[in-house]
Every structure is written in C-alpha cells, then in structure tokens.
ZARO-766677 format. One line per 8 residues: number of its first residue (from 1); their letters; for each residue x, y, z of N, C-alpha, C. Coordinates in steps of 0.05 Angstrom, whole numbers, plus 5000, padded with zeros to 4 digits. Layout:
NUM) a) X:Y:Z:X:Y:Z:X:Y:Z | ... .
% end
This chain:
1) msdpvrvm) 5016:4164:8803:5004:4147:8799:4996:4125:8775 | 4998:4098:8782:5009:4075:8762:4980:4082:8739 | 4988:4076:8720:4964:4069:8697:4945:4050:8703 | 4912:4054:8696:4897:4041:8702:4902:4007:8680 | 4889:3985:8695:4895:3954:8684:4867:3964:8663 | 4881:3955:8639:4863:3956:8618:4843:3927:8606 | 4825:3933:8610:4810:3905:8613:4794:3903:8593 | 4792:3877:8581:4774:3872:8557:4742:3855:8569 .
9) ivddhemv) 4721:3854:8564:4701:3834:8575:4686:3816:8550 | 4688:3794:8552:4676:3771:8530:4659:3761:8546 | 4629:3770:8535:4608:3753:8537:4586:3745:8520 | 4574:3728:8520:4557:3730:8486:4525:3743:8506 | 4521:3749:8527:4501:3760:8542:4505:3793:8546 | 4488:3809:8541:4496:3834:8534:4491:3844:8571 | 4469:3834:8581:4463:3846:8606:4497:3844:8627 | 4505:3812:8618:4529:3802:8637:4550:3825:8634 .
17) rqgaagyl) 4555:3835:8604:4582:3853:8600:4573:3878:8604 | 4550:3889:8599:4539:3915:8613:4548:3917:8651 | 4531:3895:8661:4535:3894:8691:4564:3902:8699 | 4583:3880:8684:4608:3882:8692:4623:3901:8687 | 4623:3915:8660:4633:3941:8651:4625:3964:8678 | 4603:3965:8675:4587:3987:8696:4601:3985:8721 | 4608:3966:8729:4622:3967:8756:4653:3964:8753 | 4666:3959:8738:4691:3961:8730:4700:3988:8724 .
25) eaqpdiav) 4682:4002:8701:4695:4028:8697:4689:4048:8728 | 4673:4045:8746:4675:4058:8766:4696:4057:8793 | 4718:4040:8780:4752:4034:8791:4765:4054:8789 | 4776:4067:8803:4791:4084:8787:4819:4076:8780 | 4825:4054:8783:4854:4040:8772:4846:4009:8746 | 4820:4014:8744:4815:3999:8716:4801:4012:8693 | 4804:4010:8674:4793:4015:8647:4786:3996:8627 | 4763:3989:8623:4751:3983:8605:4754:3984:8577 .
33) vaqaesgq) 4770:3968:8561:4775:3987:8535:4763:3970:8510 | 4744:3949:8518:4731:3937:8498:4712:3907:8503 | 4686:3904:8495:4681:3887:8502:4666:3876:8474 | 4663:3848:8476:4656:3826:8459:4646:3813:8461 | 4617:3803:8436:4602:3785:8443:4606:3761:8439 | 4629:3752:8429:4636:3726:8418:4661:3719:8412 | 4675:3697:8409:4702:3691:8409:4715:3701:8387 | 4707:3702:8367:4717:3712:8344:4720:3748:8352 .
41) qavalvqe) 4701:3753:8350:4705:3787:8359:4723:3795:8380 | 4724:3775:8397:4753:3782:8425:4777:3779:8412 | 4781:3759:8391:4806:3758:8378:4813:3786:8353 | 4788:3792:8350:4798:3814:8333:4805:3833:8346 | 4790:3848:8370:4792:3869:8388:4823:3866:8401 | 4824:3843:8407:4859:3842:8422:4877:3858:8407 | 4879:3847:8370:4892:3860:8361:4895:3887:8366 | 4874:3897:8363:4865:3926:8364:4877:3938:8389 .
49) hvpdvvlm) 4857:3935:8413:4869:3937:8443:4888:3932:8457 | 4902:3912:8453:4920:3898:8473:4912:3898:8501 | 4901:3892:8505:4884:3887:8538:4910:3884:8555 | 4904:3885:8576:4923:3879:8598:4909:3847:8610 | 4881:3848:8613:4869:3832:8623:4842:3819:8606 | 4835:3802:8600:4814:3794:8589:4794:3776:8602 | 4770:3787:8611:4744:3770:8620:4739:3756:8605 | 4736:3731:8605:4728:3705:8583:4704:3696:8593 .
57) dlvmpgid) 4685:3690:8585:4664:3666:8577:4673:3646:8567 | 4666:3624:8572:4672:3599:8565:4651:3588:8538 | 4620:3588:8546:4608:3575:8525:4589:3599:8512 | 4601:3597:8488:4596:3622:8466:4589:3605:8441 | 4575:3617:8426:4567:3607:8395:4592:3616:8382 | 4599:3591:8361:4625:3597:8346:4652:3588:8357 | 4672:3603:8355:4690:3597:8372:4687:3605:8401 | 4687:3585:8417:4690:3583:8442:4711:3598:8461 .
65) gveatrri) 4705:3600:8481:4723:3609:8504:4750:3603:8506 | 4752:3574:8504:4777:3562:8504:4792:3563:8481 | 4783:3562:8458:4797:3570:8434:4801:3592:8429 | 4783:3617:8436:4790:3643:8434:4814:3655:8458 | 4815:3639:8477:4838:3644:8499:4864:3633:8484 | 4863:3612:8467:4885:3610:8450:4902:3624:8439 | 4880:3627:8421:4884:3647:8400:4890:3674:8409 | 4878:3684:8434:4891:3712:8446:4919:3703:8453 .
73) kdlsprth) 4930:3684:8466:4953:3684:8478:4979:3685:8454 | 4973:3666:8434:4980:3668:8405:4989:3697:8398 | 4967:3713:8401:4973:3741:8391:4984:3763:8405 | 4980:3757:8432:4984:3778:8457:4994:3763:8475 | 5019:3757:8477:5026:3737:8507:5017:3754:8526 | 5028:3781:8530:5025:3797:8553:4995:3798:8563 | 4979:3795:8548:4950:3795:8555:4938:3771:8577 | 4935:3771:8601:4925:3754:8619:4894:3748:8615 .
81) iivltsfh) 4886:3718:8621:4860:3720:8613:4846:3704:8640 | 4830:3712:8645:4813:3707:8673:4784:3692:8657 | 4779:3663:8660:4760:3656:8661:4735:3670:8678 | 4722:3666:8664:4690:3681:8686:4670:3665:8675 | 4662:3643:8687:4639:3624:8681:4624:3609:8697 | 4601:3600:8688:4581:3589:8709:4597:3556:8709 | 4607:3549:8695:4620:3521:8697:4643:3512:8709 | 4639:3494:8728:4665:3478:8734:4671:3455:8740 .
89) qdefifpa) 4655:3440:8710:4663:3410:8707:4695:3409:8696 | 4705:3383:8695:4731:3386:8691:4736:3388:8665 | 4712:3382:8646:4722:3386:8616:4726:3419:8609 | 4712:3436:8625:4714:3457:8621:4740:3471:8638 | 4749:3463:8652:4771:3474:8675:4795:3467:8659 | 4805:3438:8647:4830:3436:8650:4835:3448:8618 | 4821:3443:8603:4823:3458:8569:4827:3482:8576 | 4809:3498:8594:4819:3529:8593:4844:3541:8608 .
97) lqagaisy) 4858:3519:8622:4876:3529:8635:4901:3522:8616 | 4898:3495:8603:4915:3484:8591:4917:3514:8556 | 4900:3522:8557:4888:3543:8524:4911:3558:8544 | 4920:3569:8570:4934:3593:8571:4922:3614:8590 | 4894:3608:8598:4882:3626:8619:4896:3618:8650 | 4904:3647:8658:4914:3646:8687:4905:3642:8711 | 4870:3654:8708:4856:3649:8729:4823:3640:8723 | 4815:3626:8739:4793:3612:8735:4764:3616:8757 .
105) llkdvkaa) 4753:3631:8754:4727:3644:8770:4699:3638:8764 | 4683:3631:8774:4656:3623:8770:4638:3648:8772 | 4620:3652:8766:4602:3676:8764:4590:3688:8787 | 4594:3672:8803:4587:3680:8835:4592:3694:8852 | 4626:3695:8833:4654:3714:8854:4639:3744:8863 | 4648:3748:8886:4637:3780:8891:4647:3795:8878 | 4643:3820:8872:4650:3847:8862:4675:3851:8862 | 4680:3852:8895:4709:3866:8901:4735:3836:8902 .
113) elveaihr) 4722:3815:8901:4742:3787:8894:4745:3795:8862 | 4734:3801:8844:4730:3794:8822:4756:3827:8809 | 4751:3846:8821:4769:3871:8816:4798:3860:8829 | 4804:3851:8852:4828:3839:8862:4835:3823:8843 | 4821:3803:8832:4827:3778:8816:4843:3793:8785 | 4834:3818:8784:4842:3829:8755:4868:3844:8763 | 4872:3858:8787:4900:3868:8789:4920:3842:8794 | 4906:3824:8808:4930:3797:8806:4936:3786:8782 .
121) aargeatl) 4925:3789:8761:4927:3775:8736:4948:3799:8722 | 4935:3818:8725:4951:3846:8710:4987:3842:8724 | 4989:3827:8746:5023:3824:8758:5024:3792:8751 | 5011:3781:8731:5017:3752:8727:5007:3734:8745 | 4996:3736:8766:4990:3716:8793:4961:3710:8789 | 4959:3682:8794:4932:3664:8788:4911:3673:8811 | 4888:3663:8800:4869:3662:8823:4848:3646:8813 | 4839:3622:8835:4827:3604:8826:4805:3606:8849 .
129) hprvaarl) 4780:3599:8837:4758:3591:8851:4764:3567:8862 | 4757:3567:8895:4758:3542:8911:4752:3520:8907 | 4734:3513:8884:4728:3493:8879:4746:3484:8860 | 4752:3501:8836:4765:3494:8815:4802:3487:8826 | 4807:3498:8852:4833:3493:8858:4831:3463:8865 | 4810:3466:8890:4810:3430:8892:4807:3411:8875 | 4798:3423:8853:4794:3399:8822:4824:3397:8821 | 4847:3416:8816:4872:3410:8808:4885:3396:8831 .
137) vkefqsad) 4882:3405:8846:4900:3391:8873:4891:3360:8877 | 4871:3351:8879:4852:3321:8869:4868:3308:8849 | 4867:3326:8828:4878:3313:8800:4905:3300:8799 | 4925:3325:8811:4952:3314:8812:4965:3299:8831 | 4947:3302:8852:4956:3289:8872:4952:3257:8865 | 4922:3252:8851:4911:3229:8838:4932:3218:8820 | 4941:3233:8805:4958:3218:8776:4980:3201:8786 | 4983:3178:8767:4996:3160:8775:5023:3167:8754 .
145) lttaspya) 5040:3179:8780:5068:3187:8765:5084:3157:8755 | 5080:3139:8771:5098:3115:8763:5096:3092:8747 | 5072:3103:8730:5064:3088:8712:5088:3084:8694 | 5081:3066:8671:5102:3059:8647:5104:3086:8630 | 5124:3085:8613:5132:3114:8599:5112:3104:8576 | 5096:3130:8570:5076:3123:8550:5093:3120:8524 | 5112:3131:8521:5138:3126:8493:5140:3094:8495 | 5139:3076:8517:5148:3056:8520:5116:3036:8505 .
153) vltdreme) 5103:3044:8515:5072:3027:8514:5054:3041:8501 | 5051:3060:8482:5034:3072:8467:5047:3070:8443 | 5029:3062:8421:5034:3061:8398:5026:3091:8389 | 5042:3104:8361:5041:3127:8346:5014:3132:8349 | 4994:3125:8342:4965:3128:8339:4957:3136:8368 | 4961:3122:8382:4953:3122:8417:4963:3146:8429 | 4988:3161:8421:4999:3184:8426:4994:3206:8416 | 4983:3202:8390:4963:3228:8383:4939:3231:8395 .
161) vlgliakg) 4928:3208:8398:4900:3210:8412:4902:3225:8448 | 4921:3216:8461:4928:3221:8487:4941:3253:8476 | 4946:3260:8455:4952:3294:8465:4928:3311:8447 | 4905:3301:8432:4889:3312:8436:4871:3317:8451 | 4873:3291:8472:4854:3287:8500:4862:3310:8516 | 4895:3316:8520:4902:3336:8528:4889:3362:8529 | 4886:3363:8504:4879:3393:8495:4846:3400:8487 | 4837:3378:8505:4808:3388:8507:4798:3377:8485 .
169) hnnsmise) 4801:3358:8470:4784:3344:8449:4767:3323:8461 | 4741:3322:8446:4721:3302:8456:4727:3282:8433 | 4715:3262:8437:4720:3235:8416:4708:3243:8389 | 4690:3263:8386:4677:3265:8359:4704:3286:8347 | 4712:3307:8364:4731:3318:8347:4758:3311:8346 | 4763:3290:8364:4788:3270:8351:4785:3253:8327 | 4755:3249:8332:4749:3227:8305:4753:3245:8275 | 4747:3269:8280:4741:3290:8258:4777:3298:8249 .
177) elvislgt) 4788:3300:8273:4819:3310:8275:4844:3292:8254 | 4833:3261:8261:4851:3243:8257:4840:3228:8226 | 4813:3231:8226:4797:3217:8200:4792:3193:8205 | 4784:3185:8233:4779:3159:8238:4756:3155:8257 | 4741:3125:8253:4713:3130:8264:4713:3135:8290 | 4688:3138:8307:4689:3146:8329:4689:3122:8344 | 4680:3094:8334:4686:3073:8348:4718:3070:8348 | 4730:3077:8330:4761:3077:8336:4784:3094:8350 .
185) vkghvsni) 4762:3111:8363:4773:3133:8373:4767:3111:8409 | 4747:3115:8402:4738:3097:8430:4749:3076:8440 | 4765:3056:8423:4775:3039:8426:4810:3050:8431 | 4822:3071:8420:4840:3083:8424:4846:3094:8456 | 4818:3104:8466:4815:3116:8491:4819:3096:8514 | 4800:3075:8507:4807:3055:8522:4837:3046:8525 | 4845:3040:8506:4868:3022:8507:4891:3047:8525 | 4883:3068:8520:4907:3089:8535:4897:3088:8556 .
193) lgklhlad) 4878:3084:8569:4869:3083:8600:4885:3060:8611 | 4885:3042:8599:4888:3007:8607:4911:3007:8610 | 4929:3016:8591:4955:3019:8588:4977:3036:8613 | 4958:3059:8610:4973:3078:8631:4969:3072:8661 | 4948:3052:8668:4934:3046:8688:4925:3076:8703 | 4907:3086:8688:4893:3109:8687:4856:3109:8696 | 4848:3119:8708:4820:3115:8717:4800:3129:8694 | 4806:3156:8680:4792:3173:8661:4801:3189:8642 .
201) rtqaavfa) 4795:3199:8630:4805:3218:8606:4815:3243:8618 | 4803:3254:8639:4816:3272:8653:4847:3265:8669 | 4849:3243:8679:4873:3235:8694:4889:3230:8665 | 4885:3225:8640:4903:3217:8624:4911:3245:8604 | 4889:3271:8613:4903:3298:8607:4926:3304:8623 | 4920:3305:8651:4940:3313:8667:4954:3295:8666 | 4963:3268:8659:4984:3255:8652:5002:3260:8629 | 4990:3270:8609:4994:3282:8582:5019:3309:8588 .
209) wregivrr) 5002:3324:8612:5016:3347:8614:5037:3350:8634 | 5033:3332:8657:5062:3325:8668:5085:3306:8651 | 5079:3299:8637:5100:3281:8623:5113:3295:8600 | 5098:3322:8591:5111:3338:8581:5101:3330:8548 | 5079:3314:8537:5071:3300:8515:5059:3326:8501 | 5047:3343:8515:5039:3364:8512:5044:3386:8523 | 5053:3411:8513:5057:3435:8531:5048:3459:8527 | 5040:3479:8547:5029:3508:8538:5045:3519:8517 .
217) e) 5040:3529:8500:5055:3550:8479:5064:3574:8493 .
% end
C-alpha cells in the first residue's frame, strides 16, 4: 500500500479547518499533518512538515493566500497547492495560479471531489472549478497575440508596471513598490492598455504571461 497523501489545511476559520480535517482524516489514503490559521503560520509549518498538498484559503489577515502560495513554492517546490476559496473573481484567480497554485476550487466543492482533487494534485495534475476553467479559456482565447511587441512600444517604466500587474498588484501596491503617485500609476496603466490594444488589466496580465514578461518561478 502506498503512503498516504500528506495534507496541510490553511484557513483563518477554525470551523472550516476542523470540518475539512475531520473528513480528510477519515480517508485511509490521506493524512492531515498540519493546520494553519494564517499565511505566516502556513509558511512556517511547511518548513517543518513538507506536506504533499496544501489546501489554501485566499483571504486571510496578514499574508494572504496568494503570497503564502508564492512563499511555500519557493520553500518547497514539491508541495502542490490547491486554492480552496469562496472567491472566483479574476483578481483572485490569475494571481493565485501565477503564484504557483496547481488547482483552484470553490468551497461549494463536494467532499468526494475534494478528495479526488487532492490525489490529482499529489500526482502533479490540476483541477479547476468549471467557472474558473471557463474564465481561463475565455481570457486566453481573447488575448490579442498579434499586437505589437511590448518591448518596442512600452517605456521601461511601463514594462515595470505591466510586470507588477501580471503579479497581481493593484494600483496602490504598484504606487508603493515603484514610489510613484497613484495618478501616475493610473496613467501608466491606461497607456499600457492603449498601446497594446487590450481591454483591461486582466488581459494585460495574461498578455504578460504569454509573452514571457513575467514567468512562474
């Protein structure tokens, strides 16, 4: 018999953690090795337990799920992360997947489907909620890949801003990162969209990933 899949659960709601842990621990081929109530604690526990799979909430105080995912993948590339969240908006989906999550599920997932997703993740296979999969397909189909080379039409500063958009930064975060005003950031974003003939910042992020301007570590 193969070793059980070692799972860590990350959620700031105790009832969610306990409910998931109770069901998963009843599975003969899954072992819950740790639970974390914050992104900070999750990063620390990964170093101690090196789980096969992490169930990751996204919206938590302090380090959120996206940043925790990024740090965990840096520390333990072999650990696969399943986002388990209530949010399916673009501003959550794309940054989480770019940070290294292999799967993206919503909390209405059936228990048996979650177990299957855990086993798939342990094998390095992705599972996406249908709504999330549809968003990804739509964005990649609509991305204008015939647009001009960004290296030819964007300034160095606009390239920096585009890279940060692709990493999930909002305008305030970009302003802080580059030490420029919020108005300047908005101007850069508008210029980027206009020069690249893109409809919104989500398309800009997809474009940046497709063009290799940013890459998953």
